N, C-alpha and C positions, 0 to 999 in steps of 0.2 A: 478356282474349278470345282464348284460346290457337287459331291457326290452323293447320291442318291443311291439307297442300295433299302431292300428287301424279305423277305421271307415269307412264306404260308403259313397257316396249320394246317395240320392233314390230322390224317381218320386211319385208324389201322384197321385195315379190311382184312385178313387171316394173318394169326400166327402169332398175336402176342397175348400176354410177354413174354413168348421165347423170348423174346433177338434182348433180352440181357441173360438168355440162358444155352448160348451157343446155339439157337431155334434159329426158324424160318419166318421170314414175315409176311404180306404185299402190305401194300403201302400205298396209298395217294394226298392227292396235295390238294389241300382248298382254298381255293384263291380267292373264297366269298371274304374270309378276314385275314391278317397278317401283319405284321411287325415292319415298320419301315424307317430307315433309317439315315438321318441326315451329317452332312461329314465336310467339314469346308477347314483349309488354312487358316492359323490364327496366333496371332504372337503368342501364348499359352496356350497349355493342355484345360482343356474346361466340358466337364458336361455339363448337360446343361438339366436341372431337374425339371423333371415334370411334377405337374399338380400334386398325382400321387406319391414323393417320395421327399413331397416339405412333409417334415413338421412343423407347423403351421396350423392353427385349426382354430374355428370361429368359436366356440364352444365345445365340453362332453361331446355331445350330440353328435356334432360334424365326422372328431374325429371316431366318435363308434359308425357309423354310417364310411367313412373311407373303409376301415378297416372290414366294416361288411362287404365294401364294391371290392377294395385292394387288396383285402387283405393284409399281411402285415411285411410282405417282401416289395419294393420297390422296384423297378427297370438299373437304378442307380448302380447297384450288386452287380448283375448280370452283365450290363458294359464295365465296368470297371477291372470282372476277374477275366472276360474276354482278351481287352488291350494287354495284363502281365500276362498271358497265357499265349495270346503270340507275339508278344515280346522275346518272352524266353523262350519258346519254337525256333522264331528267329534267330534268337544267340547260340544255341545249339546246334546250329545244320549252318553259322554262321555266313545268318546273308545280313549285309551290311543295310542298315535303317541308316534312310537321313536324314537329320539334323533340324525336323520340321515338326512342329505342332498343329493341334487342332482342334474345335471345337463341334462334339456331335451330341446330337439327341437323337432322342426316339419316339417315336408316337404308336401303338397299340392295337389295334380294336380284333384281339383275338382275346373274345372270352373267357375270363381267366376262374381258375382252377374245376375247369370242366374237361381236362381231359386233351386239349386241344392241340398241345406244343408249345403251349404263348412263352415261355420262358427259354426256351431252344430258339425259339425264333427268332427273340432281339440279336441273342449271342449272335445264328449263324448271320441275320442282315448286317452284328458290329461286322464278322472278320470277312465278310463279303468288301464290305466299308474299306475296312482297313488293308489288306491286297491291292483294292487299285489307289489306294492313297499314294501305299510308300512302291508300289509296283513288285509285287515280289507274288509269285508263281508257286505254290500247293497243288496237287492235285486232286484231282473231284475226291478220287479215293479217301484220301486219306483228310482231305478236310472236316469228315461228319467223324474220325476219330479226336482228331483236336476239338470239336466242339461240344461233345461228350468227356473230355478230358477237364476241359475248364468247368463242368457244373463238379463234374466228380471231386475231382481234384485240388479246385477253390469251394466252391459252397457245396461240400457233401453233399448232393443231390445223386438219389438210385436211381439212375437207370441206366436204360440199353442205351444201342446206333439206334435204330428203328425209326427215330425224332430227325434226326440230325442229319442219316441222310440219306432221306424223302425230301427236306427241305434244303438239304444243295443238289440233288437233282430234279426235282420235282415231277411231275408230271403222276405215273402209277410207275413203281420197283417193284421186283419181287429181288427178297435178299437174302442169302444163306450165310448163317452167323457160326460160318465151323470153326470150331474149337482152334482146330493145327492150323488150320489158315490166318485164324483172325492173330496169336499168339507166334506166326511166323513174318503176317504182313504190314500186322496192323491193324487191318482193314478185312471183310467178307466179299462176298461175290453181288454184286450188285448189279443185277438188268432191267430193264425198263422196259416196260410193256404199254403197247401201243392200247391207249386208255380208250379209244373208238370200242375197239371189244367188247367195254363196258358193259354190263347191262344198268338198268334204270334205278340211281340209286338215290337214298334217303339221307339227310343225315340230322339227330333232334339232341338240343342240349335243351338242359336248367336254367332256367336265370336266377333260377336262387345258387347262391355260390356252393361250389361242392368240397372237396378236398385235396391239401396238395397231395399229387401222385404217389413224391417218394416217402410218403408215412405207409399210402396205403397198399405199400408193396414189399414194407419193411421186413414184416413175419415171413410171407413165400420165402424172400432171401433167407432167413436164418435156418427152415426145415430146409431150403435145398441144398444150405451149407452138410444140415448137421447130416444129410443121405438121408431120406427120407422120401421113400422108393413113390410113395403115392403120389407124392409131387414131384420129382426127375419123369411121373410115365404116362404123369398125363398133360407137362410140357413138354416133350419128347412126342406124344398122341396132337398137341396142338399146331408144334413141328412141320409132322406131318403133310395136316391141314392145308397150310398155307404152299406147301409143295405141288397138293392135289389143287389144290384154286388156283393154281396157275393154268396147270391140262383143264380146266373148266373153262377159263379166259380166254385162254387162245381158242378151245374150242367151245368156245360162245354155249359154253352147256351153263348153261341158266339154273333151272333147275338142282341138276349139284353144288353150284354155289352157294344158291340160295338156303341147301339142307348143311353142305361145309358154315356157312358163316354162324346159323344156330347152333351146330355140336360145340364152336370156337368159344361161347358164351358159355353154355350146358357144360361144357371141363372144369371153364374157369371157375364157374361159381364150385365147385366138388373142390378142389382148394384156397379158396380165397370165402373171405364173410364180405356178402354184397349185400348193403343197406337194401333196406323196405325202398328208398324211393328211388332207388338206382333198382329195383327188380322193377317196381309198380313200369315202370317206363319203358323196361323189357316185353312186358304181358301184355300191358295194350299197345306195347305195336304189333306184336302177334297175333294178337286179336283180330286187329284188325288183318291179317293175311298176311304181313311183312314179316322177311328174315330178319333179326334186329340180336347184335352182341354192342359189347365197350367200342368207340373209338379208339380209345386211349384208356387210361384209368376209372376210370370212371365220370361220369354227368354228363355223359355226350354219347351216344351211340350214330348205328352204322345197321342198313342194312340195306334190301332189293325188296322196289316194290310191283304191286306189277302192273300199274295206268295209273289214271288221271286219276279217274274215284277212288283210289284204294290212295293215293294220296292226298285228297281233300278229308277225308277219312282221316287220316293218319293227322292231318291239321290240325280235324276238331279233336279227336280224343284225347290226343297230348296235350291241346292251350288247355282243354280241365284241370294237368296237374302241372302248372306253368314251366309249359314246354315246347320248346321254339323246334319246328320244322322246317329247314332247305336241302336246295338241292343240291349240291355240292358240285360246285363250280372247279373242275380241277386242268384244263385247255385253254 
């Protein structure tokens, strides 16, 4: 039996980055891009290396080009970490795994290092494939927490639950990461919203590489843990925007949602350093009349556009700074 498993890119519509600080978010799955894992039984356990994971280059120029395109870390470390964490989870809960091996390979079309959750998509797709292969059940609420633990415990990636929740649930999801709930249940409250209620959304992303998201968020984590009041209050307000956004989506209040999206980014800017390139992307989009905020940690943005004329203007203006505009395909 050949198992095919997929997990899609995501965009944070409201509330990020409060998900890592017991906040609230709304996210959408972006099926324009995804990670695809294939797994089948074999005599030995084999992780097939992809071209970006093989450390063999024609010359020094090829090496530099590969690093610029894929970064320093390939997908094989993500798959190894996912397999290890899956095994340990099953062991800790006395879930017996059949004595059989597999070959696993992955392919991803998610643009790298632009905040679309490409790493967690590979882990999520791997976890889904392992669940099918070993016929193990892990509840939908718990699976995102296991994926997050894989990244934090095994790989030292600084992240929150948002990406993993939307990649497991898909569609459009409102998430409440209340501290008491998380500590008691190891998951938050996750409520699916009808994507048909969403207004016209666009996404745009740099076609040149950005920074690894964990590095970007390190400073805010330190300030939060030290009790920085400005950071704490700002994150609380960002979380509140997601709650207000949920009401606006259900009520089809596009104007309020437009304002909330802009405020989300403006608040983020108060507590985090924004690169000139990312700020230029936001400003160009807003100059066209669209709302704009980061879809993740930087490198990609999301917002509302009014009509096809505005979308055409967005495409034209952002192309001038090597930024590609798409309409996210959610379902």
